[in-house]
DRENVOVEX-784928 format. One record per residue (C-alpha): z, y, x; residue in three letters; residue number from 1. Coordinates in pm, 1 decimal. Each point is the difference from the previous one (the first is absolute). Layout:
BEGIN
+----------+----------+----------+------+-----+
|        w |        v |        u | code | pos |
+----------+----------+----------+------+-----+
|        Z |        Y |        X |  ALA | NUM |
...
+----------+----------+----------+------+-----+
This chain:
BEGIN
+----------+----------+----------+------+-----+
|        w |        v |        u | code | pos |
+----------+----------+----------+------+-----+
|   2893.8 |  13547.1 |   9792.4 |  UNK |   1 |
|   -221.4 |    279.3 |   -134.8 |  UNK |   2 |
|    -42.8 |     -0.2 |   -375.9 |  UNK |   3 |
|   -371.2 |    -32.0 |    -81.3 |  UNK |   4 |
|     30.5 |    -41.9 |   -376.1 |  UNK |   5 |
|   -200.6 |    316.6 |    -73.6 |  UNK |   6 |
|   -270.5 |   -103.7 |    244.0 |  UNK |   7 |
|    -16.1 |   -346.1 |   -151.4 |  UNK |   8 |
|    -28.3 |    118.6 |   -358.1 |  UNK |   9 |
|   -266.8 |    253.5 |     96.3 |  UNK |  10 |
|   -203.1 |   -261.0 |    188.5 |  UNK |  11 |
|     27.7 |   -252.4 |   -282.8 |  UNK |  12 |
|   -108.8 |    256.1 |   -256.7 |  UNK |  13 |
|   -294.3 |    125.8 |    205.3 |  UNK |  14 |
|   -117.1 |   -349.8 |     92.4 |  UNK |  15 |
|     -3.5 |   -101.3 |   -364.8 |  UNK |  16 |
|   -173.2 |    319.8 |   -113.6 |  UNK |  17 |
|   -266.6 |    -23.0 |    270.5 |  UNK |  18 |
|    -49.4 |   -372.7 |    -43.1 |  UNK |  19 |
|    -39.4 |     28.0 |   -376.3 |  UNK |  20 |
|   -243.6 |    287.6 |     45.4 |  UNK |  21 |
|   -208.7 |   -211.7 |    238.1 |  UNK |  22 |
|     14.2 |   -294.5 |   -238.6 |  UNK |  23 |
|   -127.9 |    218.7 |   -284.1 |  UNK |  24 |
|   -296.9 |    103.9 |    214.7 |  UNK |  25 |
|    -79.2 |   -352.4 |    118.7 |  UNK |  26 |
|   -248.0 |    -81.5 |   -274.5 |  UNK |  27 |
|   -172.9 |    338.3 |    -13.0 |  UNK |  28 |
|   -282.0 |    -77.0 |    243.1 |  UNK |  29 |
|    132.2 |    195.7 |    297.0 |  UNK |  30 |
|   -239.5 |     77.3 |    282.2 |  UNK |  31 |
|     87.9 |   -177.7 |    323.6 |  UNK |  32 |
|    -28.1 |    197.8 |    324.1 |  UNK |  33 |
|     46.6 |   -131.7 |    352.9 |  UNK |  34 |
|    248.1 |    141.6 |    249.3 |  UNK |  35 |
|    -27.2 |    -51.0 |    378.7 |  UNK |  36 |
|     13.5 |   -369.8 |     72.8 |  UNK |  37 |
|   -190.0 |    -66.5 |   -325.0 |  UNK |  38 |
|    321.5 |     -6.0 |   -200.8 |  UNK |  39 |
|    -60.9 |     71.1 |   -369.5 |  UNK |  40 |
|    164.4 |    288.9 |   -184.4 |  UNK |  41 |
|    -25.8 |    131.6 |   -355.3 |  UNK |  42 |
|    109.6 |    304.1 |   -196.3 |  UNK |  43 |
|    293.2 |   -210.4 |   -123.0 |  UNK |  44 |
|    128.0 |    -32.9 |    358.5 |  UNK |  45 |
|    -23.7 |    374.1 |     51.4 |  UNK |  46 |
|    153.7 |     96.0 |   -334.4 |  UNK |  47 |
|    287.7 |   -244.9 |     36.5 |  UNK |  48 |
|     62.8 |    132.8 |    350.2 |  UNK |  49 |
|      3.0 |    362.2 |   -119.3 |  UNK |  50 |
|    243.0 |    -84.7 |   -278.7 |  UNK |  51 |
|    244.9 |   -158.1 |    244.6 |  UNK |  52 |
|    -38.9 |    258.5 |    276.0 |  UNK |  53 |
|     47.5 |    290.4 |   -239.6 |  UNK |  54 |
|    305.9 |   -164.8 |   -153.3 |  UNK |  55 |
|    163.4 |    -68.2 |    335.7 |  UNK |  56 |
|    -73.2 |    349.3 |    129.9 |  UNK |  57 |
|    160.9 |    151.2 |   -306.5 |  UNK |  58 |
|    308.5 |   -222.3 |     24.9 |  UNK |  59 |
|     44.5 |     -8.9 |    378.7 |  UNK |  60 |
|   -177.4 |    301.9 |    154.4 |  UNK |  61 |
|    155.4 |    -48.2 |    343.7 |  UNK |  62 |
|   -137.8 |   -353.4 |     48.5 |  UNK |  63 |
|   -325.7 |   -100.8 |    165.1 |  UNK |  64 |
|   -251.5 |   -194.7 |   -208.0 |  UNK |  65 |
|   -265.7 |   -243.8 |    119.7 |  UNK |  66 |
|   -239.6 |   -136.3 |   -261.9 |  UNK |  67 |
|   -300.6 |   -221.9 |     62.1 |  UNK |  68 |
|   -221.4 |    226.2 |   -207.2 |  UNK |  69 |
|    130.2 |    328.5 |    139.7 |  UNK |  70 |
|     20.3 |    -59.4 |    373.4 |  UNK |  71 |
|     -0.2 |    319.7 |    206.4 |  UNK |  72 |
|    -38.6 |    -92.9 |    365.4 |  UNK |  73 |
|    108.5 |    351.6 |    103.6 |  UNK |  74 |
|    328.4 |    -18.8 |   -192.8 |  UNK |  75 |
|    275.6 |    -76.5 |    249.1 |  UNK |  76 |
|    286.4 |     32.0 |   -247.6 |  UNK |  77 |
|     58.1 |   -372.9 |    -15.7 |  UNK |  78 |
|    104.6 |     12.7 |    364.6 |  UNK |  79 |
|    215.6 |    309.7 |    -37.5 |  UNK |  80 |
|    183.9 |    -72.5 |   -324.8 |  UNK |  81 |
|    272.7 |   -262.1 |    -36.7 |  UNK |  82 |
|   -137.3 |   -137.0 |   -328.6 |  UNK |  83 |
|   -355.3 |   -115.7 |    -70.2 |  UNK |  84 |
|   -137.1 |   -136.7 |   -326.3 |  UNK |  85 |
|   -282.3 |   -252.8 |     41.0 |  UNK |  86 |
|   -227.8 |    -58.3 |   -297.7 |  UNK |  87 |
|   -271.6 |   -247.4 |    -89.3 |  UNK |  88 |
|   -113.1 |    107.6 |   -348.7 |  UNK |  89 |
|   -212.4 |   -312.8 |    -55.7 |  UNK |  90 |
|     75.4 |   -283.3 |    238.6 |  UNK |  91 |
|   -265.7 |   -262.8 |    -64.5 |  UNK |  92 |
|   -285.3 |    233.2 |    -91.5 |  UNK |  93 |
|   -257.5 |   -280.1 |      2.2 |  UNK |  94 |
|    197.1 |   -189.3 |   -263.1 |  UNK |  95 |
|     24.7 |    326.0 |   -195.9 |  UNK |  96 |
|   -376.3 |     55.0 |     17.6 |  UNK |  97 |
|    -67.3 |   -354.6 |   -118.7 |  UNK |  98 |
|    216.2 |     65.2 |   -305.3 |  UNK |  99 |
|    269.0 |   -242.6 |    115.6 |  UNK | 100 |
|    377.2 |     41.9 |      4.9 |  UNK | 101 |
|     79.9 |    -64.4 |    366.0 |  UNK | 102 |
|     60.0 |    363.4 |     92.3 |  UNK | 103 |
|    315.2 |    208.4 |     29.9 |  UNK | 104 |
|    126.1 |    354.9 |     41.2 |  UNK | 105 |
|    240.1 |     30.9 |    293.8 |  UNK | 106 |
|    242.0 |    269.4 |    116.2 |  UNK | 107 |
|    226.5 |    -37.3 |    303.7 |  UNK | 108 |
|    244.4 |    234.2 |    171.0 |  UNK | 109 |
|     65.0 |     -4.7 |    374.6 |  UNK | 110 |
|    322.3 |    166.9 |    113.8 |  UNK | 111 |
|     21.4 |     39.5 |    375.0 |  UNK | 112 |
|   -175.5 |   -310.5 |    129.5 |  UNK | 113 |
|     90.8 |   -239.2 |   -282.2 |  UNK | 114 |
|   -140.4 |    -62.5 |   -345.2 |  UNK | 115 |
|    277.6 |    102.3 |   -237.5 |  UNK | 116 |
|   -160.0 |    -51.4 |   -340.1 |  UNK | 117 |
|   -303.4 |   -165.8 |   -153.9 |  UNK | 118 |
|   -164.4 |    -33.5 |   -340.9 |  UNK | 119 |
|   -292.7 |   -228.3 |    -84.6 |  UNK | 120 |
|   -135.7 |     27.4 |   -353.5 |  UNK | 121 |
|   -251.0 |   -251.2 |   -140.9 |  UNK | 122 |
|   -171.2 |    170.9 |   -296.2 |  UNK | 123 |
|   -174.5 |   -311.1 |   -134.2 |  UNK | 124 |
|    334.8 |   -168.8 |    -69.4 |  UNK | 125 |
|    210.7 |    317.9 |    -27.8 |  UNK | 126 |
|    228.9 |   -126.1 |    276.5 |  UNK | 127 |
|    205.8 |    230.1 |    220.3 |  UNK | 128 |
|    144.2 |   -139.3 |    322.6 |  UNK | 129 |
|    239.5 |    216.8 |    200.1 |  UNK | 130 |
|    254.4 |      0.2 |    277.2 |  UNK | 131 |
|    235.4 |    235.2 |    180.1 |  UNK | 132 |
|    130.6 |    -91.6 |    343.0 |  UNK | 133 |
|    324.4 |   -192.8 |    -29.4 |  UNK | 134 |
|    -20.9 |    -29.2 |   -380.1 |  UNK | 135 |
|   -221.7 |   -303.8 |    -49.0 |  UNK | 136 |
|   -349.3 |    -42.6 |   -144.3 |  UNK | 137 |
|    -60.5 |     10.5 |   -373.7 |  UNK | 138 |
|   -254.1 |    -52.2 |   -276.7 |  UNK | 139 |
|     50.8 |    220.2 |   -304.2 |  UNK | 140 |
|     64.1 |   -188.7 |   -320.7 |  UNK | 141 |
|   -225.2 |     27.8 |   -302.8 |  UNK | 142 |
|     89.5 |    182.5 |   -321.6 |  UNK | 143 |
|    319.7 |    144.8 |    143.8 |  UNK | 144 |
|    127.2 |   -326.7 |    145.4 |  UNK | 145 |
|    203.2 |     11.4 |    320.3 |  UNK | 146 |
|   -183.6 |    -10.2 |    331.7 |  UNK | 147 |
|    -29.0 |   -336.0 |    176.3 |  UNK | 148 |
|    105.5 |    -27.8 |    362.8 |  UNK | 149 |
|   -265.8 |   -151.5 |    224.9 |  UNK | 150 |
|     64.9 |   -274.8 |    253.1 |  UNK | 151 |
|   -241.8 |   -175.0 |    233.9 |  UNK | 152 |
|    -40.1 |   -376.5 |     -7.6 |  UNK | 153 |
|    200.0 |   -248.6 |    204.5 |  UNK | 154 |
|   -310.5 |   -176.1 |    135.5 |  UNK | 155 |
|     67.2 |    -79.4 |    365.8 |  UNK | 156 |
|   -274.7 |   -247.2 |     93.8 |  UNK | 157 |
|   -328.2 |    130.8 |    139.6 |  UNK | 158 |
|   -215.5 |   -248.9 |   -187.1 |  UNK | 159 |
|    166.6 |     87.0 |   -329.2 |  UNK | 160 |
|    -71.3 |    373.1 |     22.9 |  UNK | 161 |
|   -191.6 |    140.0 |   -296.2 |  UNK | 162 |
|   -249.4 |    259.8 |    118.3 |  UNK | 163 |
|   -125.5 |    311.3 |   -173.1 |  UNK | 164 |
|   -318.2 |    134.3 |    157.7 |  UNK | 165 |
|   -247.3 |    280.1 |    -56.8 |  UNK | 166 |
|   -244.2 |    -24.7 |   -285.3 |  UNK | 167 |
|   -253.6 |    249.2 |    134.0 |  UNK | 168 |
|     42.9 |    -24.9 |    376.5 |  UNK | 169 |
|     60.3 |   -370.4 |     56.0 |  UNK | 170 |
|   -182.9 |   -137.5 |    304.1 |  UNK | 171 |
|    -16.0 |   -328.2 |    190.7 |  UNK | 172 |
|    304.1 |     97.2 |    208.3 |  UNK | 173 |
|    220.1 |    -81.8 |   -300.1 |  UNK | 174 |
|   -138.3 |   -353.2 |      6.7 |  UNK | 175 |
|    108.6 |    -23.9 |    364.6 |  UNK | 176 |
|    343.3 |    139.9 |    -89.7 |  UNK | 177 |
|     37.6 |   -264.1 |   -268.7 |  UNK | 178 |
|   -108.9 |   -270.8 |    241.7 |  UNK | 179 |
|    240.9 |    109.1 |    273.8 |  UNK | 180 |
|    294.3 |     26.4 |   -240.3 |  UNK | 181 |
|    -88.0 |   -301.4 |   -213.8 |  UNK | 182 |
|    -20.5 |    204.8 |   -321.2 |  UNK | 183 |
|   -169.5 |   -155.6 |   -303.1 |  UNK | 184 |
|    103.2 |    240.1 |   -278.7 |  UNK | 185 |
|   -179.3 |    336.2 |    -24.8 |  UNK | 186 |
|    -50.3 |    264.1 |   -266.3 |  UNK | 187 |
|   -191.2 |    328.2 |     27.8 |  UNK | 188 |
|     91.6 |    355.0 |   -106.5 |  UNK | 189 |
|   -161.6 |    334.9 |     79.2 |  UNK | 190 |
|    292.5 |    236.4 |     55.7 |  UNK | 191 |
|    211.0 |    -31.1 |    316.4 |  UNK | 192 |
|    296.3 |    126.0 |   -198.7 |  UNK | 193 |
|    -38.0 |   -267.9 |   -265.0 |  UNK | 194 |
|    -27.9 |   -267.2 |    268.3 |  UNK | 195 |
|    334.3 |    109.1 |    144.0 |  UNK | 196 |
|    165.2 |     18.4 |   -341.3 |  UNK | 197 |
|   -106.3 |   -360.8 |    -62.6 |  UNK | 198 |
|    189.2 |    -96.3 |    315.9 |  UNK | 199 |
|    295.5 |    217.2 |   -103.0 |  UNK | 200 |
|      7.6 |   -182.6 |   -335.1 |  UNK | 201 |
|      4.8 |   -339.7 |    170.8 |  UNK | 202 |
|   -335.7 |   -101.6 |   -148.7 |  UNK | 203 |
|   -180.2 |      8.3 |    337.4 |  UNK | 204 |
|    133.9 |    -36.3 |    354.1 |  UNK | 205 |
|   -254.4 |    143.1 |    244.7 |  UNK | 206 |
|   -275.8 |    258.0 |     34.4 |  UNK | 207 |
|   -209.6 |     39.7 |    314.1 |  UNK | 208 |
|   -243.0 |    288.8 |     49.3 |  UNK | 209 |
|   -205.8 |    -61.6 |    314.1 |  UNK | 210 |
|   -240.8 |    289.9 |    -39.7 |  UNK | 211 |
|    202.1 |    298.4 |    120.4 |  UNK | 212 |
|   -149.3 |    233.1 |   -262.4 |  UNK | 213 |
|    311.2 |     83.9 |   -202.4 |  UNK | 214 |
|    163.6 |    342.1 |     16.0 |  UNK | 215 |
|    358.6 |    125.6 |     -3.6 |  UNK | 216 |
|    -10.5 |     65.9 |   -374.8 |  UNK | 217 |
|    -99.7 |   -364.1 |    -63.6 |  UNK | 218 |
|    325.0 |   -128.5 |    149.4 |  UNK | 219 |
|    260.8 |    270.3 |    -57.2 |  UNK | 220 |
|    110.7 |    -50.1 |   -361.7 |  UNK | 221 |
|    -34.1 |   -379.9 |    -19.9 |  UNK | 222 |
|    168.2 |    -58.9 |    335.3 |  UNK | 223 |
|    340.9 |    116.9 |   -116.9 |  UNK | 224 |
|    -34.9 |   -199.3 |   -322.2 |  UNK | 225 |
|    -70.9 |   -310.3 |    206.7 |  UNK | 226 |
|    275.7 |     59.7 |    254.9 |  UNK | 227 |
|    260.4 |     82.0 |   -264.4 |  UNK | 228 |
|    -92.0 |   -331.9 |   -165.5 |  UNK | 229 |
|     66.3 |   -180.3 |    329.8 |  UNK | 230 |
|   -350.5 |    -14.9 |    147.8 |  UNK | 231 |
|   -165.6 |    149.2 |    307.0 |  UNK | 232 |
|   -314.6 |    196.6 |     79.8 |  UNK | 233 |
|   -126.3 |     59.5 |    353.2 |  UNK | 234 |
|   -330.7 |     35.4 |    176.8 |  UNK | 235 |
|   -174.6 |   -323.2 |    100.1 |  UNK | 236 |
|    187.2 |     -3.6 |    331.6 |  UNK | 237 |
|    341.9 |     29.0 |   -162.8 |  UNK | 238 |
|     58.7 |    367.6 |     79.8 |  UNK | 239 |
|    146.7 |    246.7 |   -247.8 |  UNK | 240 |
|   -228.4 |    247.8 |   -175.2 |  UNK | 241 |
|     39.0 |    353.3 |    136.0 |  UNK | 242 |
|    -29.8 |    241.5 |   -289.9 |  UNK | 243 |
|     23.3 |    296.6 |    236.8 |  UNK | 244 |
|   -297.5 |   -115.7 |    206.8 |  UNK | 245 |
|   -278.6 |    256.6 |     44.1 |  UNK | 246 |
|   -263.0 |   -251.2 |   -115.1 |  UNK | 247 |
|    -23.7 |    -82.2 |   -369.0 |  UNK | 248 |
|   -151.8 |   -343.2 |     52.7 |  UNK | 249 |
|    197.6 |   -323.7 |     27.6 |  UNK | 250 |
|   -248.6 |   -135.3 |    251.0 |  UNK | 251 |
|    207.5 |   -299.3 |    114.4 |  UNK | 252 |
|    -18.2 |   -181.7 |   -332.1 |  UNK | 253 |
|    288.0 |    -93.9 |   -229.2 |  UNK | 254 |
|    220.7 |   -301.3 |    -61.8 |  UNK | 255 |
|    238.5 |    -12.1 |   -294.9 |  UNK | 256 |
|    227.6 |   -295.0 |    -74.2 |  UNK | 257 |
|    314.0 |    -99.9 |   -185.5 |  UNK | 258 |
|    173.8 |     59.6 |    333.6 |  UNK | 259 |
|    122.2 |   -352.0 |     66.9 |  UNK | 260 |
|   -300.2 |   -102.2 |    210.0 |  UNK | 261 |
|   -128.3 |    339.5 |    107.5 |  UNK | 262 |
|     55.3 |    -42.4 |    372.9 |  UNK | 263 |
|   -138.9 |   -353.9 |    -11.6 |  UNK | 264 |
|   -312.5 |    121.3 |   -181.2 |  UNK | 265 |
|    -57.1 |    279.3 |    252.3 |  UNK | 266 |
|     43.3 |   -242.0 |    289.6 |  UNK | 267 |
|   -229.9 |   -262.2 |   -151.9 |  UNK | 268 |
|   -275.1 |    256.6 |    -63.4 |  UNK | 269 |
|     31.5 |    175.8 |    336.5 |  UNK | 270 |
|   -286.6 |   -190.5 |    162.7 |  UNK | 271 |
|   -223.8 |     61.9 |   -301.0 |  UNK | 272 |
|     52.3 |    375.6 |     20.0 |  UNK | 273 |
|      6.5 |     29.2 |    380.6 |  UNK | 274 |
|   -249.9 |    266.2 |    101.1 |  UNK | 275 |
|    -90.0 |     78.0 |   -361.8 |  UNK | 276 |
|    220.8 |    308.6 |    -30.4 |  UNK | 277 |
+----------+----------+----------+------+-----+
């Protein structure tokens, strides 16, 4: 197994620095611009991205880097190089703009075709989640305390699943998902990464994204945290996410679970999503 301790420490440090920088700017009245698709972006997104990209380039100059706020469609290095960093400097920008805490800074590393490392930092609570393939998923302790290993829940009954859903993009399809699965318990969070860490912690059991608007950087870092905690993340049809795909969009939706009922959830929702993606 390749030792990724230097990569991990660099990613943790940069995620915390960028996340804290964004948090400091949150209350300064930042102007909100709109990207294609009417997605909001602020100077905090761009500055956090630059901080991470510059740090990774300095530490690992031979790696490719893909950041949400620095996408270069002409850059083919992520297809040619064996290692690609995927960055979402502020995942949950709408929560960030509203002055809320449901946003995260995320850094993932793809080696070959697999996610090898992921860091999700939640500035509002100063929480750092991280995982390296084969080494478990962890939440850093506070005030120098030892890190806590994450483990998904043991819930194995469809009707008992506790859902975490989008706060800003929730639509009526989630009501249909709940109806089909018999779910009665739902909470809402902005960041995709924070949704998946809630499942990794065993506090939630399922997340369904039926919109197909997420991107590779939304899934990369939190996926390995979830899988190392025992959970699963696939598209809405149960297929693995291809991080070497030419397209950046995850257009077939997302389903994340504690793993125990993943196949059953995909099968039960198949008719609902038929023809949608």
